[in-house]
C-alpha positions as CSV (number, residue, x, y, z in Angstrom):
1,M,32.6,46.0,29.6
2,A,29.1,44.2,30.1
3,A,29.0,41.3,27.5
4,E,27.7,41.9,24.4
5,T,23.9,40.1,24.1
6,H,21.7,39.0,21.1
7,E,18.2,39.6,21.6
8,H,16.0,38.1,19.3
9,K,12.2,39.9,18.1
10,G,9.9,39.0,16.2
11,P,8.8,35.5,14.7
12,P,11.6,32.4,15.2
13,P,14.4,31.7,13.3
14,D,13.4,29.7,10.0
15,L,17.2,28.7,10.0
16,Q,17.7,27.5,13.0
17,L,13.9,25.9,13.5
18,S,14.7,24.7,9.9
19,S,17.8,22.0,10.7
20,P,17.4,18.6,11.3
21,A,19.9,18.9,14.3
22,Y,16.2,20.3,15.8
23,R,14.2,17.7,15.4
24,L,13.0,15.5,18.6
25,A,14.9,12.9,18.1
26,F,12.5,10.4,18.3
27,A,10.7,12.2,15.0
28,D,13.8,12.2,12.8
29,Q,13.4,9.9,10.3
30,D,17.1,11.0,9.3
31,F,18.2,9.6,12.0
32,L,16.6,6.9,13.6
33,L,16.9,5.5,10.0
34,G,20.8,6.2,9.7
35,D,23.6,3.6,10.9
36,S,23.8,4.6,14.3
37,M,20.6,4.1,14.8
38,R,20.0,0.0,14.3
39,G,20.5,-1.1,17.3
40,V,17.7,0.9,18.5
41,R,15.5,-0.2,15.5
42,F,16.6,-3.9,16.4
43,M,15.3,-3.4,19.8
44,L,12.1,-1.4,18.5
45,E,11.0,-4.6,16.1
46,Y,11.2,-7.1,19.0
47,E,9.7,-4.6,21.3
48,K,6.6,-3.8,19.7
49,A,5.5,-7.7,18.8
50,E,6.3,-8.5,22.4
51,E,4.2,-6.3,23.9
52,A,1.4,-7.2,21.1
53,L,2.0,-10.5,22.1
54,R,1.4,-10.2,25.6
55,A,-0.8,-8.1,25.6
56,W,-3.2,-10.8,24.3
57,G,-1.6,-13.2,26.2
58,I,0.6,-15.5,23.8
59,S,1.7,-18.1,26.4
60,S,3.4,-20.5,23.6
61,T,3.2,-21.2,19.6
62,I,3.0,-24.0,17.5
63,V,5.6,-22.7,14.4
64,V,4.6,-24.0,10.5
65,F,6.6,-22.7,8.3
66,G,6.6,-24.3,4.0
67,S,6.8,-22.8,1.0
68,A,4.8,-19.5,-0.3
69,R,4.2,-21.2,-4.1
70,V,2.1,-23.8,-2.8
71,R,-1.3,-23.1,-4.1
72,E,-5.2,-24.4,-2.6
73,N,-5.3,-25.9,-6.2
74,G,-1.7,-26.2,-7.2
75,A,-0.1,-29.1,-9.5
76,G,1.4,-31.8,-8.1
77,D,1.8,-32.7,-4.3
78,H,0.5,-28.7,-3.5
79,A,-3.1,-29.4,-2.8
80,R,-2.4,-31.7,-0.5
81,W,0.6,-30.0,1.3
82,Y,-1.9,-26.9,1.5
83,Q,-4.9,-29.0,2.9
84,A,-2.7,-31.3,5.3
85,A,-1.0,-28.0,7.3
86,R,-5.1,-26.0,7.3
87,E,-6.6,-29.2,8.9
88,F,-3.5,-29.4,11.2
89,A,-3.4,-26.3,12.1
90,S,-7.7,-26.3,12.9
91,L,-7.2,-29.6,14.7
92,C,-4.2,-27.9,17.1
93,S,-6.0,-24.7,17.2
94,R,-9.4,-26.2,18.4
95,E,-7.9,-28.7,21.2
96,A,-4.6,-27.1,22.1
97,G,-4.9,-24.5,23.9
98,A,-5.3,-21.2,21.8
99,L,-9.3,-20.3,22.4
100,A,-8.9,-19.4,25.4
101,P,-10.7,-16.2,26.4
102,L,-8.8,-12.7,25.9
103,G,-7.5,-12.2,29.5
104,T,-6.3,-15.2,30.0
105,Q,-3.0,-17.3,28.6
106,R,-2.8,-18.5,25.1
107,H,-1.5,-22.0,24.2
108,N,-0.5,-23.5,20.9
109,V,-1.2,-20.6,18.9
110,I,-0.4,-20.9,15.3
111,A,2.4,-19.2,14.2
112,T,3.9,-18.7,10.3
113,G,5.9,-16.1,8.4
114,G,2.6,-14.3,7.4
115,G,2.5,-14.8,3.7
116,P,0.6,-17.0,0.9
117,G,1.0,-20.8,0.2
118,I,1.5,-22.9,3.5
119,M,1.6,-19.9,5.2
120,E,-1.8,-18.8,4.7
121,A,-2.8,-22.5,4.7
122,A,-2.2,-22.9,8.3
123,N,-3.4,-19.7,9.3
124,R,-6.8,-19.9,7.8
125,G,-6.9,-23.4,9.4
126,A,-6.9,-21.1,12.6
127,F,-9.4,-18.4,11.7
128,E,-11.6,-21.4,10.7
129,V,-12.8,-22.7,14.0
130,G,-12.0,-18.5,15.3
131,A,-9.1,-19.5,16.8
132,P,-6.3,-16.5,17.0
133,S,-2.7,-17.2,14.7
134,I,0.0,-14.9,14.5
135,G,1.4,-13.9,10.9
136,F,5.7,-12.8,11.3
137,N,6.0,-10.9,8.0
138,I,9.1,-9.5,6.2
139,T,9.2,-6.8,4.0
140,L,10.8,-7.8,0.9
141,P,12.9,-6.3,-2.8
142,H,9.6,-7.6,-4.3
143,E,6.7,-6.9,-1.5
144,Q,5.6,-9.8,0.5
145,W,1.8,-9.0,1.3
146,P,-0.3,-10.4,5.1
147,N,-2.5,-13.4,3.9
148,A,-6.0,-12.7,5.3
149,Y,-6.0,-15.3,7.6
150,T,-4.1,-13.9,10.6
151,T,-5.5,-12.1,13.5
152,P,-5.2,-7.9,12.3
153,E,-3.9,-7.5,15.8
154,L,-1.0,-10.1,15.7
155,T,0.0,-9.4,11.5
156,F,3.5,-7.8,12.4
157,Q,6.0,-6.4,9.8
158,F,9.7,-6.6,10.4
159,H,13.0,-5.4,8.5
160,Y,15.3,-7.4,9.9
161,F,15.2,-11.2,9.3
162,A,17.3,-12.4,12.9
163,I,14.2,-10.1,15.2
164,R,11.7,-12.3,13.2
165,K,13.5,-15.7,13.6
166,M,14.2,-14.6,17.1
167,H,10.1,-14.6,17.5
168,L,9.6,-17.5,15.9
169,A,11.6,-19.8,17.5
170,M,11.4,-18.1,21.1
171,R,7.4,-19.4,21.9
172,A,7.6,-22.6,20.3
173,R,6.7,-25.3,22.1
174,A,6.9,-27.5,18.0
175,L,8.0,-26.6,14.4
176,V,6.1,-28.3,11.9
177,V,8.4,-27.5,8.6
178,F,5.8,-28.6,5.4
179,P,8.1,-29.2,2.0
180,G,9.5,-25.6,0.7
181,G,12.4,-23.9,-0.9
182,Y,15.1,-21.5,0.2
183,G,13.3,-19.8,2.9
184,T,12.0,-22.9,4.4
185,F,15.9,-24.6,4.2
186,D,16.8,-21.3,6.1
187,E,14.4,-21.6,8.8
188,L,14.6,-25.3,9.3
189,F,18.8,-24.8,10.0
190,E,18.4,-22.2,11.9
191,V,16.1,-24.0,14.9
192,L,17.9,-26.9,14.6
193,N,21.5,-25.5,14.5
194,L,19.4,-24.0,18.6
195,R,18.7,-27.1,19.4
196,C,22.6,-29.0,18.0
197,T,24.2,-26.1,20.1
198,G,21.9,-26.0,22.7
199,K,20.6,-22.5,22.4
200,S,17.0,-23.4,22.5
201,P,14.6,-25.3,24.5
202,D,13.9,-29.0,23.4
203,L,11.0,-29.3,20.8
204,P,9.7,-31.8,18.4
205,I,11.0,-30.7,14.6
206,I,8.3,-32.7,12.6
207,L,9.0,-33.0,8.7
208,F,6.2,-33.1,6.9
209,D,6.1,-35.4,3.4
210,S,9.1,-38.0,4.3
211,D,9.4,-38.6,0.5
212,Y,10.5,-35.0,-0.1
213,W,12.5,-34.0,2.5
214,S,14.2,-37.8,2.1
215,R,15.2,-36.8,-1.2
216,A,15.6,-33.0,-0.6
217,V,18.1,-33.3,2.1
218,N,20.3,-35.8,2.5
219,F,21.1,-36.3,6.1
220,D,22.8,-39.5,5.6
221,V,25.5,-37.8,3.9
222,M,26.2,-35.6,6.5
223,L,26.8,-38.0,9.3
224,D,28.8,-40.8,6.9
225,A,31.1,-37.4,6.5
226,G,31.3,-36.4,9.9
227,V,29.6,-33.2,9.9
228,I,26.8,-34.4,12.0
229,N,26.4,-37.2,14.0
230,A,23.8,-39.4,15.5
231,H,22.1,-38.0,17.4
232,D,21.6,-34.8,15.5
233,L,19.4,-36.8,12.9
234,T,17.1,-37.7,16.5
235,L,16.6,-33.4,16.5
236,F,13.5,-34.5,14.1
237,Q,11.0,-36.5,12.5
238,Y,9.0,-37.6,9.4
239,A,5.0,-37.2,8.9
240,D,3.1,-38.2,6.4
241,S,-0.8,-37.5,7.7
242,V,-1.7,-34.8,9.9
243,D,-2.6,-37.9,12.3
244,D,1.0,-38.3,12.3
245,I,1.9,-34.9,12.9
246,L,-0.1,-34.8,16.4
247,Y,1.0,-38.0,16.9
248,A,4.9,-36.9,16.4
249,I,4.0,-33.5,19.1
250,K,1.6,-35.2,21.3
251,A,4.3,-38.1,22.1
252,Y,7.4,-36.0,22.5
253,K,9.1,-36.1,25.8
254,N,8.3,-32.7,26.7
255,G,4.2,-32.9,26.3
256,A,4.6,-30.0,23.4
257,L,0.6,-30.0,23.3
258,H,0.0,-30.2,27.3
259,V,-1.7,-27.5,28.1
260,V,-2.0,-25.8,31.0
261,P,-4.6,-25.4,33.4
């Protein structure tokens, strides 16, 4: 006996077409946002930013961290910190290779977390001299909006802190850390740990405002307790002026601000 066949006539079968299983995989949001695709989402977050950075010829960056709560006319030391970050980013962007024309390699481009405060100040300094700068933003429960000074084509948004940190670190030729809170400490100690364990290239790590940092973190207590060694204290240095920052980076053993012709 011949096998029974099911010949379909008329409009498409609604039940089949409306089933989630029938969606194209790349167009299925429920599938892409499911637990099984977390690794794919990691890869997509990495690759999207990487493609744009390559297109803009971003060969290296100078990363600036610091508090999002600092304001240009803020109380106490806030205004001084803001102005120092802004001035440093302007000088670095103008002198160290960020102004190279599109289609060539750009060096020492200012990169921040993309938000307000010190991040805004650094992106603003680059913007004011006509240089591109990068904003690696992160989604937060209370939404963080990108500041107005990052280059739009280099303004990214990440869901995963791990991928954001990777992009902040992987092109960095220097790290300049202004006073900040938990987020700044997280980023600082991430890089210090990478340096301490030899998982990142050698680079200058500059802590701006020695008075703040010496009071906020007592590294000598760690040394006395034997949880770090004397060499670990050489992984960073302090700066109290913009000139101090520039000198520390230029004088560093790997010549961080040397511009490759």
